[in-house]
C-alpha positions in Angstrom: 13.5 6.5 60.8 12.7 10.1 61.8 13.3 11.2 65.4 13.6 14.4 67.4 17.0 15.4 68.7 17.5 15.0 72.5 16.1 18.1 74.3 18.4 18.2 77.3 22.1 19.1 77.1 24.7 19.4 79.8 27.8 21.4 78.8 30.8 22.0 81.1 33.2 24.8 80.7 36.4 24.3 82.7 38.9 27.2 83.1 42.1 26.7 85.0 42.7 29.4 87.6 45.6 31.8 86.7 47.1 28.9 84.8 50.7 30.0 84.0 51.1 31.7 87.4 49.6 28.7 89.2 52.0 26.3 87.5 54.9 28.5 88.6 53.7 28.7 92.2 53.2 24.9 92.2 56.7 24.3 91.0 58.3 26.9 93.2 56.8 26.8 96.7 58.5 30.0 97.7 56.2 31.8 95.2 53.0 30.7 96.9 50.9 33.5 98.4 53.0 36.1 96.6 52.2 38.3 93.5 53.5 36.4 90.5 53.4 38.0 87.0 54.2 35.8 83.9 55.0 37.7 80.7 57.6 40.0 79.2 60.6 41.3 81.1 59.5 44.5 82.9 63.1 45.9 82.7 62.4 48.0 85.8 59.3 49.6 84.4 60.7 50.2 80.8 59.7 46.9 79.3 57.5 47.0 76.1 55.8 43.6 76.4 52.6 42.6 78.1 51.3 40.5 81.0 50.4 37.0 79.9 48.9 35.8 83.3 49.2 36.8 86.9 48.4 35.2 90.2 45.4 36.3 92.2 47.7 38.0 94.7 49.0 40.2 91.8 45.4 41.0 90.7 44.8 42.7 94.1 47.2 45.4 92.8 45.1 45.9 89.7 47.3 43.9 87.4 45.6 41.8 84.7 46.3 39.9 81.5 47.2 41.9 78.4 48.2 44.9 80.6 51.5 46.6 79.5 54.3 45.0 81.6 55.6 48.5 82.4 52.3 49.5 84.1 52.2 46.1 85.9 55.7 46.9 87.3 54.7 50.3 88.5 51.6 48.9 90.2 53.6 46.3 92.0 57.4 46.5 91.6 57.9 43.9 94.4 56.0 41.2 92.3 57.8 38.2 91.0 58.2 38.6 87.3 58.7 35.4 85.3 59.1 34.6 81.6 56.6 32.5 79.7 57.6 28.8 79.8 55.2 27.5 77.1 56.7 24.0 76.9 56.0 23.5 80.6 52.5 24.8 80.4 51.7 22.7 77.3 52.8 19.5 79.2 50.4 20.3 82.0 47.7 21.0 79.5 48.1 17.6 78.0 47.8 16.1 81.5 44.5 18.0 82.0 43.3 16.8 78.6 43.7 13.1 79.7 41.6 13.8 82.7 38.9 15.5 80.6 38.8 12.4 78.4 37.8 10.4 81.5 34.5 12.3 81.7 33.5 12.7 78.0 34.8 11.9 74.5 33.4 15.2 73.4 36.0 17.8 74.4 36.6 21.1 72.7 39.7 23.1 73.6 39.2 26.9 73.6 42.8 27.6 74.6 45.7 26.0 76.4 43.8 26.3 79.8 40.1 26.1 79.1 37.8 23.7 77.3 34.2 22.7 76.8 32.9 19.2 77.5 29.5 17.8 76.5 28.5 15.4 79.3 25.0 14.8 78.1 25.6 11.2 77.5 28.1 10.5 80.3 27.0 12.4 83.4 24.9 9.5 84.6 28.1 7.5 85.1 29.0 10.0 87.9 25.6 10.5 89.5 24.5 13.9 88.1 25.9 16.9 86.2 26.8 18.7 89.4 28.6 15.6 90.8 30.4 15.2 87.5 31.7 18.8 87.8 32.9 18.1 91.4 34.7 14.9 90.4 36.2 16.6 87.4 37.7 19.4 89.5 38.9 16.9 92.0 40.6 14.8 89.4 42.3 17.8 87.8 43.7 18.8 91.2 44.7 15.3 92.0 46.7 14.9 88.7 48.1 18.5 88.4 47.9 20.0 91.8 46.0 23.0 90.3 42.6 24.4 90.9 40.0 25.0 88.2 36.7 26.8 87.9 33.7 25.0 86.3 30.4 26.1 84.9 27.6 23.7 84.0 24.7 24.8 81.8 22.4 23.7 78.9 24.7 25.4 76.4 28.2 26.9 75.9 27.3 30.5 76.4 25.9 30.1 79.9 28.5 27.5 80.9 31.3 29.9 80.1 29.7 32.7 82.1 29.0 30.3 85.0 32.7 29.2 85.2 33.8 32.8 85.7 31.4 33.8 88.5 33.1 32.2 91.5 36.8 32.1 90.6 39.1 30.8 91.9 38.1 27.1 92.5 34.5 27.7 91.7 31.6 25.5 90.6 28.3 26.9 89.3 25.5 24.9 87.8 22.7 26.6 85.7 19.7 24.4 85.0 17.4 24.8 82.0 14.6 26.0 84.4 16.8 28.7 85.9 18.6 29.8 82.7 16.9 33.1 82.1 16.8 33.9 85.8 20.6 33.4 85.8 21.2 35.4 82.6 18.9 38.4 82.8 20.4 40.3 85.8 23.9 40.1 84.3 25.5 43.1 82.5 25.6 43.0 78.7 29.4 43.1 78.6 29.4 39.4 79.5 28.0 38.6 76.1 30.5 37.3 73.6 31.0 39.9 70.8 29.8 42.8 72.9 32.8 45.1 73.2 33.1 48.6 74.6 31.7 50.3 71.6 28.6 48.0 71.5 28.1 48.5 75.2 28.1 52.3 74.8 25.6 52.1 71.9 23.3 49.8 73.9 23.6 51.8 77.1 22.6 54.9 75.2 19.4 53.0 74.3 18.7 52.1 77.9 20.1 48.6 77.6 22.3 47.6 80.6 21.5 44.0 81.4 20.8 40.9 79.4 17.2 41.1 80.6 17.0 44.6 79.1 18.4 43.3 75.9 16.1 40.2 75.8 13.0 42.3 76.1 13.8 44.6 73.2 12.6 43.8 69.7 15.2 42.0 67.7 14.7 44.4 64.8 15.8 47.3 67.0 19.0 45.5 67.9 19.8 44.7 64.3 19.3 48.4 63.6 21.8 49.3 66.4 24.4 46.6 65.9 23.8 45.1 62.4 23.7 41.3 62.0 25.4 40.8 65.4 22.3 42.3 67.0 20.2 39.2 66.3 23.0 36.9 67.6 23.3 38.6 70.9 19.5 38.8 71.3 19.4 35.0 70.9 22.1 34.6 73.6 20.4 36.9 76.0 17.2 34.8 75.5 19.1 31.6 76.3 19.4 30.4 72.8 22.7 28.8 71.8 22.7 25.5 69.9 26.4 25.4 69.1 27.8 21.9 69.6 31.0 20.9 71.4 33.3 20.2 68.5 36.3 17.9 68.9 39.5 18.5 66.8 40.2 14.9 66.2 37.8 14.5 63.3 35.1 16.2 61.4 31.8 15.3 63.2 29.4 17.1 60.8 29.0 19.4 57.9 26.2 22.0 58.0 24.9 25.2 56.5 22.2 27.6 57.6 20.1 30.3 56.0 18.2 33.1 57.8 15.4 34.7 55.8 15.4 38.5 55.8 11.7 38.3 56.7 9.9 35.4 58.3 8.1 33.4 55.6 5.6 30.6 55.0 6.1 30.8 51.2 6.7 27.2 50.1 8.7 28.3 47.0 11.1 30.3 49.0 11.4 27.6 51.6 12.0 24.9 49.0 14.6 27.0 47.2 16.4 27.7 50.4 16.5 24.0 51.4 17.8 23.0 48.0 20.5 25.6 48.1 21.5 24.4 51.6 21.6 20.7 50.4 23.8 21.8 47.5 26.3 23.5 49.8 26.4 20.6 52.2 26.8 18.2 49.2 29.6 20.3 47.8 31.6 20.3 51.0 31.1 16.5 51.4 32.5 16.0 47.9 35.5 18.3 48.7 36.3 16.3 51.8 35.5 12.9 50.2 32.9 12.1 52.8 29.5 10.4 52.6 26.8 10.8 55.3 24.5 8.3 56.9 22.6 10.9 58.9 20.8 14.1 57.7 19.4 16.7 60.0 16.9 19.5 59.3 17.0 22.5 61.6 14.0 24.9 61.7 13.7 28.1 63.6 10.2 29.7 63.6 9.3 33.3 63.9 8.9 33.1 67.7 12.6 31.9 67.8 11.8 28.4 68.8 14.2 25.9 67.3 13.4 22.4 66.2 15.6 19.7 64.7 14.6 16.5 62.9 17.0 13.7 62.1 16.7 11.0 59.5 19.1 8.0 59.3 19.6 6.5 55.8 20.9 3.0 55.3 23.1 3.9 52.3 25.6 6.8 52.9 25.6 9.6 50.3 27.0 12.9 49.3 24.7 13.6 46.3 22.6 16.7 46.4 19.4 15.1 45.1 19.5 12.3 47.6 20.1 14.7 50.5 17.3 17.0 49.3 14.9 14.1 48.9 15.3 13.3 52.6 15.1 16.9 53.6 11.9 17.4 51.6 10.2 14.4 53.3 11.5 15.6 56.7 10.2 19.1 56.3 6.8 18.0 55.0 6.4 15.7 58.1 7.2 18.7 60.4 4.1 20.5 61.7 4.7 24.2 61.5 1.1 24.9 62.8 0.8 28.0 60.8 4.1 29.5 62.1 6.4 31.3 59.7 10.0 30.2 59.2 12.9 32.4 60.2 15.9 30.1 59.7 16.6 26.8 58.1 19.6 24.5 58.4 20.8 21.3 56.9 23.5 19.1 58.5 25.2 15.9 57.4 26.9 13.6 59.9 27.7 10.0 60.8 30.2 9.7 58.0 30.9 6.5 56.2 34.5 5.3 55.5 33.2 3.3 52.5 34.8 4.6 49.3 31.9 3.5 47.2 28.6 5.4 46.7 26.3 2.7 48.1 22.8 3.8 47.2 20.2 1.9 45.1 21.6 3.0 41.7 23.7 1.2 39.1 27.4 2.0 38.8 26.7 3.7 35.5 24.1 6.0 37.1 26.5 6.8 40.0 29.2 7.8 37.5 26.7 10.0 35.6 25.7 11.7 38.9 29.3 12.3 39.9 30.1 13.7 36.5 27.2 16.2 36.8 28.2 17.1 40.3 31.8 17.8 39.4 30.7 19.8 36.4 28.5 22.0 38.5 31.2 22.5 41.1 33.6 23.7 38.3 31.1 26.2 36.9 30.4 27.6 40.4 34.1 27.8 41.2 34.8 29.8 38.1 31.7 32.0 37.8 30.2 32.0 41.3 27.5 30.3 43.4 24.7 31.8 41.4 26.0 30.8 38.0 24.0 27.6 37.9 21.1 26.2 39.9 18.8 23.2 40.0 15.1 23.2 39.3 12.6 21.1 41.3 12.9 22.7 44.7 9.2 22.3 45.5 8.3 21.1 49.0 
């Protein structure tokens, strides 16, 4: 059965407010309302470490994370300087993690004090995405006594930005309809991967906001910033299909390929798809996994992205079986004359069965495995291009 992937996603990014310092203020009421700096010993302005976290009261003096502790001391010598107590903070983080699990099974930790949640399949239990965010913040505060800032958006990029806009104790929701209106007025330094050097280069080309960036030709950005230019152009245009990935288990194995020039050449497309299927198959074999679900990702020249998923009754990790499904899926997809920019193949919904349960004899299965292993050994020794399959026609 072939079906389209769900179109609407709701991603939450939760970021604890001044986490280490907030925990210390919670546990030491006499610190509340005062500038607290957690990090290295300042040694009366001669310390050589850095600030790990500081309270919002300390930030009013210009102190921030990663600042040399000696400078922090000079800016506010009357601040309360405390050492990092990681064991305590990790314990609180575990408490927060239990709360996050009440709202979604799909939780991806970014660091000890921030995480992404995919609530696409669970928000209805709490009324709406916005109400889910409110309840999440309320539960975290109830359990830990700490405030958090939450961003809700159709993807990770916008959710992370949203969580940072109304700190502390903020909640910002960005809908699909308002996504570009939200992003385009923002300065380009809010884009992941755009550091000071990149900002300077872009500013020199008259690019100051995400809107400026989004309206430039992607080729110009690649010329200015290399491969990263296309990535940040996509983000500025509200394109971010990265999934929330849990650490508990491998959810999927995927590979993508971007053509140097958009193409409708069937031979090039077929070869690319076969190569992707081989790479996915190889990784499945390495991890001793078999997939029941195969997904084809297609990005056309106008940067619209489509995905088509096929469920197979018999789990597999063989290249030719995966490619057969991808061939059929691609041929059922209507490109409407559009050229292809990117292709991706993903395997998911893994089977725990140790046997290769497709419609082949055990003898044929053994023969396939032997061929697959032989190809892997050749590629390991001589490189990916040392051997390839024929029959990549679509």
